[in-house]
N, C-alpha and C positions, 0 to 999 in steps of 0.2 A: 461666901466662905472666907473666914479669917485666913490671911496668908500663912501664918505660923502653923495652922491646922493643916493646910494643904501641903506645906513643906514636909510634914511628918508622914505623908502618904508615899509609898513606893511608886515610882513611875519609870516607865521604859519608853523607848522610841524604836520603832521598827518600820519597815516599808514593805509593801507588796505591790505587785502589778495590779492595774485597774481590773483586769479580767479576773484575777484571783479574788479580789475584793467582791466583785459581782457574784462569783460562784459561792463564796462564803455567805453572802446575803441571801441568795436563792436557797441555800441549804439550811437556812435557819440558824447559822452561827453568829449572825449579827442582828441584834435588836435595835430598831430605830424609833425615833419619835414620830409624831404626826407629820405626814407628807403634805407640803403646800405645792400643788401642781403648777401654780403660776410661777413660783420660784424655780421649780424643777425645769419648766419649759425655758426659762431665761438662761439657766446654766447649760441646757442642751444646745440652745442657739449659740451661746458663746463657744462651745466646743465645736459645733458644726462650722461656724464662721471662720474658725482659726485652725481647723484640722489640717488643711493643706500646707499652711506655713509653719504649723506646729509651734506657733507663738502663743503658748497657753501657760497660765500660772494658776495653780491650785494650792491653797493653803493646807497645812496638815489637818487631818481629822483628829478629834479628841474623843477618847473612849474610856470606858471603865471595863476592867477585866472581869468576866463573869465566872469562868470556871476553867481550871487546868491550864496546861501549856503544851505546845507541840514539842517534839524532840529537840528542835533548834532553839527552844525557849520562847518562841512567839506564842501569844495567847490563842487558845482554840475558839473561845466564844467571847464576843464583845457586846457591850451596850453602848451605843453611840450617844455621846453627849453633845457634840457639835459636828455636823457634817451629814445629817440625814438627807438633806435635799441633794447634795452632791452624789451620794450613793444611789439614790433613786434615779438621778439623771443618768448615771453610768449604766444602770440596769435597763432603763428605757432606751438608751443609745444602742445597746446590744441588739434589742429588738429592731431598731431602725436600720441597723446594718444588714440584717437578714432580709428586710423588705427592699432595701436599696439594691441588693444584689440581683433582684428580679427586674430591675428597671433599666433605663437607657445607659449609654456608655459613660456619660458624665457622672451619673449617680453611682455606677459601679466603681469608678475611680475613687470617688469620695468614700465609698464603703470600704474599699481596701485600705485607704489611708486611716480611716477610723479604726478598723480592725487592728492595724499595725500599732496605732496609738494606744489602744487598750491593752495590747499584749506586751508592748515594749516599754510603756511608761509606768513608773512606780509613783505611789503617793505615800507620804509619811503619815504615821499614826502615832499620836502620843497617848499612852495607856496608863491610867491610874489604877492602882490596886487598893482594895479595902474601902471604897467609897460606899456610904449608905445611899439609899434612894434619895433622901433629903439632900445629901451633899452633891449628888449628881445633878439634881434639879437646880440647886443654888449655883453650881459651876456653870451650868447652861445659861442661866440668867446673867451671870457676871460676864460671860463671853459675848453674849448677844446684846445686852443692854448697856454695858458700861464701856465698851470699846468706842472710840471716837470715830464717827462717820466722816468720810472725806467730804469737805465742803463742796457744794455745787460749783462754786467759782473755780476751785482747783481741778475738779473733774473736767470742766469745760476747757480750762487752760491746757491741761496735760493729756487729755484723752485723744489719742491718734487713731483709735479704732472705730469709734462711733461717729458716723458721718454727721449726725445731728449736732453733737458737741463740737466737732471740727468746724462746721459751717457757722454755728453760733459764735464761736471764738473769732472767726474771720470777720463776720459782720460787726461784732462788738468793737473790734479794733480798727476797722477800715472805714466805717461810715461816719463822717464828721458831724453831720446834722443829728444823728442819733446820739453822739457824744454830747452835743449841745442840749438835746432834750433830756438826757440823763438816764442812766440805767443803775438801779439800786443793786449793789453786789452782795450785800450782807443779808438782807431780809427777803423771804420768799414772796411776801405780799407787801403792799404799800398802804400806809394809813393816810387816807385823804381827809382834809385838804393839806395837812401839815407837810407831808412829803411831796415835793413837786417834781421828783424824778418821774419820767413818763412811764417806765416799766421796771419791774424787778428782773433780775437775770433769769429766774425761773419762767417768768411770763414771756420774756423775749424768746426763750427756747421753745415755749409752747407755740408761739406765733410762727416761728420758723418751721416747726413740725407740721403746721397747717399747710405750708407751701409744699411739703414733701408728701403728705398723705391726703390732703383735702379735708381733713377733719381735726377736731380738737379732742385728742385722746388723753386720758389720765396717765396711762403708762406709755408715754410717747416714745421713750427710748426703744421699747420692744416693737414698735410699729414701723420703724424706718430702716430695717435691715436690708430691704430690697426696694430701691427707688429708681424710677425710669430715667432720671437725669443725673448728670455728674454734679459733684460738689460745686464746681465753678459755675455751672449753669444755674443752680439754685441761688448762689450768691448774686449772680447777675439779676435774677428775678427779684430778689429781696431788696437789692439796692434800688432797682427801678421803683418798686412799691414804696419804699421809704422816701425816695425823691418826690414821688407824686403826693405822698401823704403830707410831707412838710411844705409842699406847694399849696396845699389846702389851708394850712394853719402854721404859723411860725413855730419852729422847733423849740425855741427858748421859752415859749408860753404854753405849749400843748399839755404839759404835765400839771398845770395850775388848774385845779378842779373848780375854782371860783370863776374861771374864765372860759374853760373849754371842756365840753363833755367827752371829748376823745380821751381825757384822762380817766374816764370810767372804763375799767378793764372789760366788762361785758360788751360795751359798745366797740371798744378797740378790737376785741376778738371777732365781733360780728363783721367789721369791715374786712378783716383778713379772710374770713370765711366767704364773704361776698365776692372778693376778687379772685378767689381760688375755686369757687363753686363749679364742680364738674370739669375741672381743668387739670387734675393731678396727673392724668395719663397723656396729656397733649404735648406736642413738641414745643420747644422753648420759644420759637418764633411766634406761634399762635398765642402762647401764654403772655408774651410781652405785649402783643397787640390788645389782648383782652384786658390786661391790667391797666393799660393807658386809657382804654375806652371807658371802663367801669369807673375808674377813679375820677375821670374828667366830669362825670355826671354828679359827683359829690361836691364840686366846687361852689355850688350855689347854696348849699345847706347852711343853715344858721346853727353853728355848733355851740352857741352860748348856753349856759345852764338855764337862762331865762326863757328859752324856746319852749312853749307849752307842749310841743309834740312829745317830749320825753315823758310827760305825765300819763300818756296813753299806754305806756308799757309798765310792767310790773316793777315795783320798787318801793322804797321806804325813805322817810326823812330821818336823818341822823345828824348828831353834832350840834354845836352852838357857834354861829347861827345855824339853824337846821338847813341841810342841803339834801336834795333828792338823789338817792343812790339807786341805780338800776340793779335789779336782781340778776344774779349770775346763773340762774338755773337754765337748763338746756332749752326749754320751751320759750323762755323769754328771749334768749339769744337768737333762736330761730325766727321769732317774730321781728326782731331787729333786722335780720338779714333780709326778710321779705320786704320790710319797709325801705331798706337801702335800694332794692331793685326798683321801687316805685319813684325814687327821686329823679 
């Protein structure tokens, strides 16, 4: 929408408690867009994780006024332009409170905190009047597509709530050999063989997520809310792993795809999965021993691209000169893990 057109629309700002918002939603006074349950679950987890500390930030909702106004001037009916997933999360959270009240003491305490949060906390709503359906849709797109997303490097540097980001930031800044090997901070993936950084920041976080969950998840941030070890214990394990890894091959050359196949991300992920296989719930002492034992078995492997063993796995030749690139599909990575066990 052109800014001058938007400026001509009357707009107001009001606030209501979260519980009032949920009741309006249930009574049909609020029309929402399509619900994305994955996003709703992420918001619910954010609220649940921070309910006790009440360290929560919720941006204002954006809506269009549908019909009439209450005696105090607040709109009676709203069409939500931006905030559908937040409203759905609030509504589902109310259901969770009722279920939690029937469970153990710890759950009951959390339920009372959530109930207090929903009754006592208000959320701001910016309301536009006189928008057509086309203008509502355009404003929705502008809000969701043209806003600048926070860069991953900034989220990792400044996020003090998500343990995965905290651990990634600590490892990134404290492991000297990893600095030597290189971590690409700007790009999510690495173009081989031109880029000789060992990993991108996104890839490093994915590897660290394997230490926390035992698996390679696409939505890794949502999978690490509850982990059996402390942050310092995970950092100890990852430092040990990286020490063993750079003992296998020099850090300064590992990212050179013309020299070392560990520069292949599917193989790198396979090694991380191999050392963490069935270990995610074990105590740190046992995990340290297993990492050292499993990594020691890889010291005799020929990691050069000329080793014919790589051609036994799924992959394609790319570039000039043509280099063999391992496929990153799940089955191929699982085959690589099984091969690592046989070394």
